[in-house]
matplotlib code that plots the C-alpha trace (Angstrom):
import matplotlib.pyplot as plt

x = [-13.4, -10.5, -10.5, -7.6, -7.5, -4.6, -3.8, -1.7, 0.8, 2.6, 6.6, 9.4, 6.9, 4.1, 2.0, -0.6, -0.4, 3.5, 6.2, 6.7, 3.2, 3.3, 0.8, 0.7, -1.1, -0.3, -2.1, -0.5, 0.0, -2.6, -1.5, 0.5, 3.5, 1.4, -1.2, 1.0, 2.3, -1.0, -2.2, 1.2, 0.4, -3.1, -2.1, 0.4, 2.8, 6.3, 6.3, 3.5, 5.1, 3.0, 3.9, 4.0, 4.8, 8.2, 10.3, 13.3, 14.0, 12.5, 9.0, 7.8, 8.7, 8.4, 8.2, 8.3, 6.8, 6.9, 4.3, 6.7, 8.9, 9.9, 12.5, 14.7, 14.6, 13.1, 13.1, 10.1, 7.7, 10.1, 8.3, 5.0, 4.9, 6.2, 4.0, 0.7, 1.8, 2.4, -1.1, -2.6, -1.0, 0.2, 3.6, 4.3, 5.9, 8.0, 9.7, 12.0, 12.8, 11.5, 13.2, 11.9, 13.2, 12.4, 12.7, 13.1, 15.2, 18.2, 18.4, 17.2, 17.4, 16.5, 13.6, 13.7, 10.6, 11.8, 8.9, 7.6, 4.8, 3.4, 3.8, 5.9, 8.0, 10.5, 10.8, 14.5, 15.6, 18.7, 20.2, 22.9, 26.4, 27.2, 29.3, 30.4, 31.8, 33.0, 30.9, 32.3, 30.7, 30.4, 29.8, 28.8, 26.0, 24.5, 24.4, 22.4, 19.8, 19.4, 19.6, 22.3, 25.5, 28.6, 30.5, 28.0, 28.9, 32.9, 33.0, 32.2, 35.4, 33.4, 33.4, 30.3, 29.8, 27.3, 26.4, 24.6, 22.9, 20.5, 20.1, 22.7, 22.1, 24.0, 25.4, 25.6, 27.4, 26.1, 27.5, 24.5, 21.0, 19.6, 21.2, 20.0, 16.3, 16.6, 17.1, 14.5, 15.5, 14.9, 13.5, 13.6, 17.3, 18.0, 16.1, 18.5, 21.3, 20.2, 19.9, 23.2, 25.1, 23.3, 21.2, 18.0, 18.7, 20.1, 20.4, 21.3, 22.6, 23.5, 25.1, 23.2, 19.6, 16.2, 16.0, 18.5, 18.1, 18.9, 22.6, 21.6, 18.9, 18.3, 16.4, 15.8, 15.0, 14.0, 12.9, 14.6, 11.8, 9.2, 9.5, 10.1, 11.2, 10.5, 9.4, 11.5, 13.8, 15.1, 17.4, 18.7, 19.7, 21.0, 23.3, 24.3, 25.0, 27.7, 29.2, 29.4, 31.1, 33.6, 34.4, 34.5, 31.7, 30.6, 32.6, 32.3, 32.1, 30.1, 27.8, 26.7, 23.0, 22.6, 19.0, 17.9, 15.4, 13.6, 10.3, 10.5, 10.4, 7.1, 5.4, 6.1, 8.4, 10.0, 12.7, 15.2, 16.9, 20.1, 22.2, 25.8, 28.2, 31.6, 35.0, 37.7, 36.2, 34.6, 30.8, 30.1, 26.4, 23.4, 19.8, 17.3, 13.8, 11.6, 7.9, 4.7, 1.0, -1.9, -4.0, -6.0, -7.5, -9.8, -10.3, -9.1, -11.8, -10.6]
y = [-29.3, -29.6, -28.0, -27.8, -26.6, -23.9, -22.0, -18.4, -18.5, -14.8, -16.3, -14.9, -13.4, -14.5, -11.2, -11.8, -9.1, -8.7, -11.3, -12.7, -14.6, -18.2, -20.2, -23.6, -26.8, -29.5, -32.2, -31.8, -35.5, -35.2, -31.7, -31.1, -28.6, -26.6, -26.5, -25.4, -22.5, -21.5, -21.6, -19.8, -17.2, -17.1, -16.6, -13.9, -14.1, -14.1, -17.9, -21.0, -24.2, -27.7, -30.6, -34.3, -38.1, -38.2, -40.0, -40.2, -41.2, -38.1, -37.7, -35.0, -33.4, -30.0, -28.3, -24.5, -21.4, -17.5, -16.2, -16.8, -20.0, -22.5, -22.7, -25.4, -24.3, -21.3, -20.3, -19.2, -21.1, -23.9, -22.4, -22.1, -25.8, -27.5, -25.0, -26.2, -29.6, -29.6, -27.7, -30.1, -32.9, -34.6, -35.0, -35.9, -33.8, -34.6, -32.1, -30.4, -31.1, -33.0, -33.0, -34.3, -34.0, -32.4, -33.6, -30.6, -29.8, -28.7, -32.0, -33.5, -31.1, -31.4, -29.2, -29.1, -28.0, -26.4, -27.2, -25.8, -27.1, -28.3, -25.2, -25.0, -22.0, -21.8, -24.2, -24.0, -25.5, -26.3, -25.1, -25.9, -26.2, -22.6, -22.3, -18.7, -17.1, -13.4, -10.4, -9.3, -6.2, -3.6, -1.5, 1.4, -0.5, -2.4, 1.0, 2.7, 0.0, -0.4, 4.0, 3.6, 5.6, 3.9, 5.3, 4.0, 0.7, 1.0, 2.7, -1.0, -2.4, -5.8, -7.6, -8.1, -11.6, -14.5, -17.1, -19.7, -22.1, -23.7, -20.6, -17.9, -14.7, -11.4, -9.6, -6.0, -3.9, -0.3, 1.7, 2.7, 2.3, 5.8, 4.1, 1.5, 2.8, 5.2, 2.6, 2.8, 0.7, 0.6, -3.1, -3.5, -2.5, -4.9, -7.4, -7.8, -7.4, -10.4, -12.1, -11.8, -12.2, -15.7, -14.8, -15.2, -12.3, -9.0, -9.0, -5.7, -5.6, -2.9, -3.8, -0.8, -1.6, -0.5, -2.8, -3.3, -6.9, -7.4, -7.4, -7.0, -4.5, -6.2, -5.5, -8.1, -7.6, -10.4, -9.1, -12.1, -14.4, -12.5, -10.2, -6.7, -6.7, -9.7, -8.9, -11.9, -14.1, -17.1, -18.8, -14.9, -14.5, -18.0, -16.8, -13.9, -15.3, -17.5, -14.3, -13.0, -15.5, -16.0, -12.3, -11.5, -8.6, -11.0, -12.7, -15.0, -18.9, -21.1, -21.4, -17.8, -17.0, -13.8, -12.1, -10.1, -7.3, -7.4, -5.4, -2.4, -0.4, -2.1, -2.8, -6.0, -6.4, -9.5, -11.3, -13.5, -16.1, -17.1, -20.3, -20.3, -23.0, -23.0, -23.4, -20.3, -18.6, -22.0, -22.3, -26.0, -25.7, -23.0, -23.2, -20.2, -19.9, -18.3, -18.5, -18.6, -17.8, -18.8, -16.2, -17.9, -20.9, -22.0, -24.0, -23.3, -24.4, -24.5]
z = [-12.1, -9.7, -6.0, -4.7, -1.1, -0.4, 2.7, 2.7, 5.9, 6.7, 7.6, 9.8, 11.4, 14.6, 13.6, 11.0, 7.7, 8.2, 7.3, 3.6, 2.3, 1.0, -0.4, 0.6, -1.0, 0.7, -1.4, -4.8, -6.3, -8.6, -10.1, -13.4, -13.6, -15.7, -13.2, -10.1, -12.2, -12.6, -9.2, -8.4, -10.9, -9.5, -6.0, -6.8, -4.0, -4.3, -3.9, -3.3, -2.0, -3.2, -0.9, -2.7, -2.1, -2.0, -4.5, -2.9, 0.8, 2.2, 4.4, 2.1, -1.2, -2.0, -5.1, -5.1, -7.6, -8.5, -10.4, -13.6, -13.1, -10.5, -8.0, -7.0, -3.2, -1.2, 2.3, 3.3, 1.4, 3.1, 6.6, 5.3, 4.0, 7.3, 9.4, 7.7, 7.5, 11.4, 12.1, 9.8, 12.1, 9.3, 11.4, 14.7, 16.8, 19.9, 22.6, 22.4, 18.8, 15.9, 12.4, 9.2, 5.8, 2.9, -1.1, -3.3, -6.4, -4.4, -2.6, 0.6, 3.7, 7.0, 8.7, 12.2, 14.6, 17.9, 20.1, 23.7, 25.9, 22.7, 20.8, 17.7, 18.6, 15.4, 12.7, 11.1, 7.5, 6.6, 3.3, 0.9, 1.7, 0.1, -3.0, -3.7, -6.7, -7.4, -8.9, -11.9, -12.5, -13.6, -10.3, -11.7, -13.7, -11.2, -8.3, -11.5, -11.8, -7.7, -7.4, -5.2, -4.8, -5.7, -2.6, -0.4, -1.1, -1.3, 1.7, 3.2, 2.4, 1.7, -1.7, -4.1, -3.9, -5.5, -3.0, -3.4, -0.2, -2.9, -5.2, -6.2, -4.8, -5.1, -2.3, -1.9, 1.0, 2.0, 4.7, 5.9, 6.9, 5.3, 1.7, 1.6, 2.6, 0.0, -2.7, -5.8, -8.4, -11.9, -12.2, -15.7, -15.6, -12.5, -14.3, -17.5, -15.0, -13.1, -15.9, -17.7, -13.8, -13.4, -10.2, -8.9, -7.1, -5.6, -2.1, -0.3, 3.5, 5.6, 9.3, 10.5, 11.8, 13.1, 16.2, 18.5, 18.5, 15.1, 13.8, 9.6, 7.6, 4.2, 1.3, -1.5, -5.4, -7.2, -10.8, -12.7, -11.1, -11.3, -7.7, -7.6, -4.2, -1.2, 2.1, 3.8, 1.8, 3.6, 0.8, 0.1, 4.1, 4.5, 1.6, 3.6, 6.7, 5.2, 3.5, 6.6, 8.3, 4.9, 4.6, 8.5, 9.0, 11.8, 14.3, 16.8, 18.2, 16.4, 15.9, 15.5, 15.1, 12.9, 13.2, 9.8, 9.6, 6.2, 4.6, 6.5, 3.2, 1.8, 5.9, 5.9, 8.4, 9.1, 11.6, 9.9, 12.2, 10.3, 12.0, 10.3, 11.8, 10.6, 11.5, 10.5, 7.3, 6.1, 6.6, 6.9, 7.3, 7.0, 8.8, 8.5, 10.1, 12.4, 13.0, 10.8, 11.4, 8.8, 8.0, 4.9, 3.8, 1.6, -1.6, -5.8, -8.4, -11.9]

ax = plt.figure().add_subplot(projection="3d")
ax.plot(x, y, z, "-o")
ax.set_aspect("equal")
plt.show()
């Protein structure tokens, strides 16, 4: 019988039982692909991260699983994994910042710890340079799957666009906050739509927010990978940050930090920091991060 140490970490929050929960296994070298998938299914969280010895020039290798499949990259489980590695003293932290490198299926990417008085205040992950492709519709079919009003999307005068900073995500603008809050998707229809469009998720956003500190309010629907609604989505919000700069929906001098609020509709309030470096409307670097807190640890037997 195998015994696997595992933790559950709430990410994009400093408050336990908020944010987005991720499972973390920091000693995964002896696990098979099938065992990792089964552990992720047993945890039944949106994602579980598995940390292994690197096979390329990096500090750690990390693999990411939803309950249904493996992903090349994921945001909140990256933060969870490196929060756990720091908590277990697997990383030597130096103020004010310490950078390590993770090997993922999307490439080797830096992860930065921001430290003050010996405490980790924030963890930021760099994502893949964004790639954009147009959404080819039909809009009415998408709106029907989302339970959305087509006019609420059209009134924004912003394009629907597929953006990837490691995973392809469909960006869907909405005119006002109430329209986003009222959306009640047909998840089976949306799953088929996402599969046909070749995207991991549909990421809905509005520039109206609940918090005066936030700049964008979001909801993320990912039934194509087994997640109906995600409380806080690092890769999708990274893609959204790139989209907002490219389409000049948010302006400022590079780098711009965008605060995204997510998860309120499912009682898991989250705050995601998105840092975008750009020249004109050309996005060069996207970093995503925030805080995390461990809420559970134990062993799994199988």
